[in-house]
N, C-alpha and C positions, 0 to 999 in steps of 0.2 A: 504494500500500500504506500509506504513512504517513498519507495523508488518511483512509483507511478506519479506521485505528486511532484517529486523532484524533476522528473522528465517533463511534466506539463509546465512547470515553472521555467525550466530551461528553454522550452519551445516558445513560451510567451516572451521571454527576454530576447531570444533570437529574433522573433517577429518584431518586437519593439525596436531592437537595434537596426534591423533591416529597414523599418519604416523611417527611423531617424536618418539613416544614411540616404534613403531615397529623397526625403524632404530636403536634406542638406545639398544633395546633388542638384535637385531641381532649382532651389534658390540660388545656388552658385552659378548654374547655367544662365539664369536670367541676368544675374549680376555681371558675369563675364561677357555675355553677348552684348550687354549695354555698353561695355567698354570697347569691345571688338567683336563684330558679328562673325568673324572667322576664328574666334577663340578655339584653341585646341582642347582635345579631351584631357591632356595632361594639365593644362591650366585650370580647367573646370574641376578636375579631381583634386588638385592642390587647394583651390579655393574652398571646396567642400570639406576638406580635411580627411579625404579618403584616398586610397590608392587607386591607380588606374584599373587594377584587377577587380576591385570592389565595384567601381563604376561600370565596367564591362559586364560584371556579373548581373547587374540590374538592367543594363541597356547595352545589348551586344553590338549595336551599330550606332553611329552618330544620328542617323535618321530616327532610330527608336528613341533616343534621348530628346531630340527636337520635338518629336510627336508628343512625348510625355510632358514636355515643358509647355507646349501649346495647350494641351489638355488642362494642365495645372493653372495657367493664366486665364483660360477660358472660364473656369469656375469663378475666379475673382471678377472677371469681366461681366459674366451673367448676373452676379449678385449686384454689381454696380448698376447695370443697365435695366435689370428688372425693377429697381427702385425708382426709375425715372417715371414721372407722371406723364402718361401718353393720352390722358383724357382732356376734355375741354376743347378749346379752339385748336383745330388741326395744325395751323401754321405755327402757333406757339409750341405745341407738343412736338412738332417736327424739329423746331429749333432746339428745344431741350434735349431731345434724343440725339440729334446730330452733335451737339456740343459734348455731351457725355460720351458718345461713341468715339468722337475724335480724340478726346482725352485718354481713353483706353488705348486706342490705336497708337497715339503718340507715346504713351508710357511704355508700351511693349513693342515699339517700332523695330528694334533690333531683333527681337524674337520673331516678329513677322517676316523680316528680311531673311533670316536664317531658314524659316519654314518655307518660304517661297523657293528657296534654293534646294532644300533637302527633301521636301515632301511632294508626293504626287498631287496634282491639281484636285483630284477627287477627294483626297483626304483633307486638303485645305477647305474644300466646300463643306465637308462634314463638320469641321470645327466651326464653321460660320452658320450652320443651319439655324440655331436659335436666334442669332442676331438678325438673319434674313427674315425669319418668321415675325419677329418683333417689328421690324421696320415695315415689312409687307402688310401687316395688320393695320398699322397706322396709316399707311398710304391708301389702303383700301377704304378705310373709314373716311379719310379726307376726300377721296374720289366720290364716294357716295354723297357727301355733303357739298360737292362742287368746289371744294377748296383746292384740289390738286388736279392736274391734267390727267386725262384718261385716254389720250390719243396715241399712247405708246404702251407696249406690254408692261404689266406690273413687274414681271421678272427683270425686264431691262432696266426699269427705274431703280429697283433695288440694287442690281449689279452695278449700275452707274454710280450710285451713291457710295458704295463700298470702294469702287475703283478710285473715286475722287479722294477718299480718305487715305487709301494706300499710296496714291500718287503724292499727296501732301506729306505723308510720312517720309517718302523717299526724298522729297525736296528738302525737308528739314535735315535728314541725315547727310545730304550732299552740301548743306550749308547755304542753300539758295533761298530758303525761307526760315524765319524764326518761328517759334511755337505760336506766338500771338497772331502773326500774319497768317500762318497756316490755318489757325482756327477760324479767323474771320473769312478767309478765302473759301474754306470748306463750307461754312454755314451759308454764305451768300450764294455760292455756286449751286449747292443742293437745293436751297429754297427756290432759286430761279429756275432750276431744271424741273422742279416738281409743281410749280405754281400753275394754276389753271389759267387758260387764255382769258384776257379781260373781255 
């Protein structure tokens, strides 16, 4: 009986240690990519305080690590964006959602850049599903109320909005826009692209 209990306790400790290592690796990856989107596995492992062998034990390939990091930041992003009030006036709701979405994209722009290089397009889309549903629901409501244009496919409008945010993130990373300029440009461009014809 005592041996079984000791075995269970050791298993829990191992699982807790593995969870701590994974969390440290994911946090270190976000931090390292923010400094250098091409950060090496060795740099990430060193920052996480684990060996490369431990990192590879959890994430056998760089793409696996990047995918896990995108999933990790998506949880935070969804919590932030689910809290945005998308009710009331559709124009104001769109502004609130776009500002919050842009700030998430800007915060994780280096992770996004790494994901665009490492992950298949289909997988990137899967990570964006909830964001696309949220924006699509708001645009649909705005169309029904006559606030947003309905002469282009909804999917195109949603894709265009996200493409604008990703383009703005790339411009910030390249030093051609600062964060505030990018936010203003994204909000104005998305609102203009979605506005109903007068």
